[in-house]
One Martini backbone bead per residue (centre of mass of N, CA, C, O) as a GRO file, in nm:
protein
  179
    1UNK     BB    1  -8.616   0.103  14.572
    2UNK     BB    2  -8.624  -0.102  14.810
    3UNK     BB    3  -8.648  -0.118  15.152
    4UNK     BB    4  -8.408  -0.305  15.200
    5UNK     BB    5  -8.192  -0.109  15.045
    6UNK     BB    6  -8.253   0.099  15.230
    7UNK     BB    7  -7.979   0.232  15.405
    8UNK     BB    8  -7.742   0.122  15.247
    9UNK     BB    9  -7.385   0.068  15.282
   10UNK     BB   10  -7.114   0.052  15.056
   11UNK     BB   11  -6.783  -0.076  15.146
   12UNK     BB   12  -6.465  -0.086  15.227
   13UNK     BB   13  -6.271  -0.228  15.434
   14UNK     BB   14  -6.104  -0.180  15.742
   15UNK     BB   15  -5.917  -0.214  16.018
   16UNK     BB   16  -6.154  -0.100  16.203
   17UNK     BB   17  -6.350  -0.364  16.119
   18UNK     BB   18  -6.243  -0.641  16.211
   19UNK     BB   19  -6.400  -0.713  16.474
   20UNK     BB   20  -6.688  -0.688  16.351
   21UNK     BB   21  -6.645  -0.898  16.127
   22UNK     BB   22  -6.582  -1.143  16.297
   23UNK     BB   23  -6.848  -1.141  16.450
   24UNK     BB   24  -7.031  -1.174  16.205
   25UNK     BB   25  -6.914  -1.435  16.082
   26UNK     BB   26  -6.948  -1.612  16.330
   27UNK     BB   27  -7.263  -1.566  16.364
   28UNK     BB   28  -7.336  -1.700  16.074
   29UNK     BB   29  -7.178  -2.003  16.136
   30UNK     BB   30  -7.138  -2.017  16.459
   31UNK     BB   31  -7.300  -2.147  16.688
   32UNK     BB   32  -7.589  -2.049  16.838
   33UNK     BB   33  -7.629  -1.774  16.693
   34UNK     BB   34  -7.649  -1.904  16.399
   35UNK     BB   35  -7.943  -2.039  16.440
   36UNK     BB   36  -8.109  -1.778  16.360
   37UNK     BB   37  -8.014  -1.872  16.096
   38UNK     BB   38  -7.958  -2.059  15.778
   39UNK     BB   39  -7.617  -2.056  15.749
   40UNK     BB   40  -7.531  -2.258  15.933
   41UNK     BB   41  -7.244  -2.483  16.057
   42UNK     BB   42  -7.292  -2.621  16.346
   43UNK     BB   43  -7.342  -2.932  16.237
   44UNK     BB   44  -7.031  -2.950  16.087
   45UNK     BB   45  -6.893  -2.711  16.266
   46UNK     BB   46  -6.641  -2.604  16.470
   47UNK     BB   47  -6.522  -2.329  16.579
   48UNK     BB   48  -6.377  -2.136  16.357
   49UNK     BB   49  -6.409  -1.926  16.062
   50UNK     BB   50  -6.233  -1.685  16.176
   51UNK     BB   51  -5.996  -1.411  16.198
   52UNK     BB   52  -5.824  -1.127  16.213
   53UNK     BB   53  -5.606  -1.220  16.011
   54UNK     BB   54  -5.796  -1.312  15.783
   55UNK     BB   55  -5.937  -1.041  15.739
   56UNK     BB   56  -5.685  -0.865  15.695
   57UNK     BB   57  -5.583  -1.020  15.444
   58UNK     BB   58  -5.819  -0.937  15.260
   59UNK     BB   59  -5.785  -0.629  15.284
   60UNK     BB   60  -5.464  -0.631  15.186
   61UNK     BB   61  -5.493  -0.769  14.932
   62UNK     BB   62  -5.438  -0.791  14.624
   63UNK     BB   63  -5.723  -0.792  14.440
   64UNK     BB   64  -5.886  -0.713  14.710
   65UNK     BB   65  -6.204  -0.725  14.896
   66UNK     BB   66  -6.420  -0.607  15.169
   67UNK     BB   67  -6.742  -0.599  15.155
   68UNK     BB   68  -6.936  -0.355  15.327
   69UNK     BB   69  -7.244  -0.354  15.522
   70UNK     BB   70  -7.459  -0.084  15.614
   71UNK     BB   71  -7.685   0.000  15.892
   72UNK     BB   72  -7.700   0.247  16.096
   73UNK     BB   73  -7.372   0.201  16.149
   74UNK     BB   74  -7.402  -0.113  16.096
   75UNK     BB   75  -7.281  -0.420  16.046
   76UNK     BB   76  -7.468  -0.672  15.830
   77UNK     BB   77  -7.249  -0.727  15.594
   78UNK     BB   78  -7.039  -0.948  15.379
   79UNK     BB   79  -6.767  -0.968  15.121
   80UNK     BB   80  -6.554  -1.128  14.910
   81UNK     BB   81  -6.331  -0.988  14.661
   82UNK     BB   82  -6.149  -1.143  14.380
   83UNK     BB   83  -5.909  -1.096  14.142
   84UNK     BB   84  -5.884  -1.367  13.873
   85UNK     BB   85  -5.866  -1.239  13.600
   86UNK     BB   86  -6.153  -1.361  13.435
   87UNK     BB   87  -6.232  -1.362  13.746
   88UNK     BB   88  -6.424  -1.380  14.040
   89UNK     BB   89  -6.414  -1.406  14.390
   90UNK     BB   90  -6.651  -1.542  14.629
   91UNK     BB   91  -6.655  -1.463  14.985
   92UNK     BB   92  -6.726  -1.435  15.315
   93UNK     BB   93  -7.034  -1.462  15.338
   94UNK     BB   94  -7.233  -1.231  15.542
   95UNK     BB   95  -7.527  -1.239  15.753
   96UNK     BB   96  -7.713  -1.144  15.980
   97UNK     BB   97  -7.917  -1.357  16.141
   98UNK     BB   98  -8.154  -1.143  16.198
   99UNK     BB   99  -8.162  -1.085  15.857
  100UNK     BB  100  -8.235  -1.345  15.759
  101UNK     BB  101  -8.482  -1.399  15.496
  102UNK     BB  102  -8.526  -1.078  15.368
  103UNK     BB  103  -8.302  -1.022  15.110
  104UNK     BB  104  -8.011  -0.914  15.163
  105UNK     BB  105  -7.833  -1.119  15.011
  106UNK     BB  106  -7.933  -1.045  14.726
  107UNK     BB  107  -7.828  -0.754  14.731
  108UNK     BB  108  -7.529  -0.816  14.784
  109UNK     BB  109  -7.464  -1.006  14.544
  110UNK     BB  110  -7.547  -0.806  14.323
  111UNK     BB  111  -7.335  -0.590  14.398
  112UNK     BB  112  -7.086  -0.767  14.367
  113UNK     BB  113  -7.128  -0.829  14.068
  114UNK     BB  114  -7.130  -0.538  13.969
  115UNK     BB  115  -6.845  -0.462  14.069
  116UNK     BB  116  -6.683  -0.680  13.917
  117UNK     BB  117  -6.763  -0.582  13.637
  118UNK     BB  118  -6.691  -0.274  13.659
  119UNK     BB  119  -6.388  -0.297  13.784
  120UNK     BB  120  -6.280  -0.582  13.611
  121UNK     BB  121  -6.442  -0.718  13.363
  122UNK     BB  122  -6.579  -0.977  13.436
  123UNK     BB  123  -6.756  -1.289  13.340
  124UNK     BB  124  -6.709  -1.427  13.631
  125UNK     BB  125  -6.825  -1.609  13.916
  126UNK     BB  126  -6.667  -1.752  14.200
  127UNK     BB  127  -6.718  -2.040  14.423
  128UNK     BB  128  -6.716  -2.202  14.745
  129UNK     BB  129  -6.890  -2.496  14.872
  130UNK     BB  130  -7.011  -2.698  15.085
  131UNK     BB  131  -7.148  -2.988  14.955
  132UNK     BB  132  -7.367  -3.037  15.205
  133UNK     BB  133  -7.511  -2.745  15.137
  134UNK     BB  134  -7.801  -2.758  14.991
  135UNK     BB  135  -7.955  -2.492  15.057
  136UNK     BB  136  -7.728  -2.300  14.967
  137UNK     BB  137  -7.695  -2.399  14.678
  138UNK     BB  138  -7.988  -2.342  14.595
  139UNK     BB  139  -7.970  -2.037  14.639
  140UNK     BB  140  -7.748  -1.991  14.422
  141UNK     BB  141  -7.906  -2.111  14.186
  142UNK     BB  142  -8.132  -1.887  14.199
  143UNK     BB  143  -7.885  -1.672  14.118
  144UNK     BB  144  -7.719  -1.847  13.870
  145UNK     BB  145  -7.568  -2.074  13.979
  146UNK     BB  146  -7.338  -2.347  13.907
  147UNK     BB  147  -7.259  -2.659  13.912
  148UNK     BB  148  -6.943  -2.848  13.849
  149UNK     BB  149  -6.808  -3.092  14.035
  150UNK     BB  150  -6.570  -2.936  14.150
  151UNK     BB  151  -6.332  -3.050  14.384
  152UNK     BB  152  -6.215  -2.978  14.716
  153UNK     BB  153  -6.057  -3.011  14.992
  154UNK     BB  154  -6.079  -3.018  15.314
  155UNK     BB  155  -5.890  -2.871  15.590
  156UNK     BB  156  -5.795  -3.096  15.764
  157UNK     BB  157  -5.636  -2.985  16.072
  158UNK     BB  158  -5.727  -2.676  16.020
  159UNK     BB  159  -5.860  -2.469  16.264
  160UNK     BB  160  -5.911  -2.205  16.096
  161UNK     BB  161  -6.173  -2.373  15.953
  162UNK     BB  162  -6.231  -2.573  16.172
  163UNK     BB  163  -6.423  -2.844  16.330
  164UNK     BB  164  -6.510  -3.130  16.222
  165UNK     BB  165  -6.820  -3.350  16.240
  166UNK     BB  166  -6.721  -3.474  15.962
  167UNK     BB  167  -6.580  -3.682  15.672
  168UNK     BB  168  -6.740  -3.531  15.391
  169UNK     BB  169  -6.581  -3.271  15.329
  170UNK     BB  170  -6.627  -3.033  15.059
  171UNK     BB  171  -6.554  -2.834  14.779
  172UNK     BB  172  -6.761  -2.652  14.553
  173UNK     BB  173  -6.778  -2.523  14.240
  174UNK     BB  174  -6.922  -2.212  14.157
  175UNK     BB  175  -7.088  -2.059  13.864
  176UNK     BB  176  -7.119  -1.726  13.703
  177UNK     BB  177  -7.249  -1.549  13.459
  178UNK     BB  178  -7.228  -1.182  13.406
  179UNK     BB  179  -7.307  -1.052  13.110
   0.00000   0.00000   0.00000
């Protein structure tokens, strides 16, 4: 095991984690704090990325889990896994901005894929990414995900998902065969 993965604990989130998870997710995507990492959406979206109700809903939903990653007792990353029949959905992926670029995300996504295969026997992982996020899509492509060209509209007007700073946002479905 490489040093990056040493000392990481993977577990399912609980209600007690909600506030820390909201703080982590917001820090990875929104506002000035997010600019410390490379996954920021601060140039395309303002407002919130999630809220306590949204995180709690993922924790409580059937066939869903919020995989939480701790190092030295502190939550440093998370991702949503949802069993959807023959595939799993991967979302709400967040890595602490201070730790981005060091390979932690690769470790987390590999563990999420492993758990989805082992626990649900799924053949594919699906995710949606804002289509203008070229660097992020390229990162997922290097992990084996492929662009499908299948788009869904961004929920303009629903501030639970943020306040768009541009009018061309859409979600693209990315898929990976889990072999």
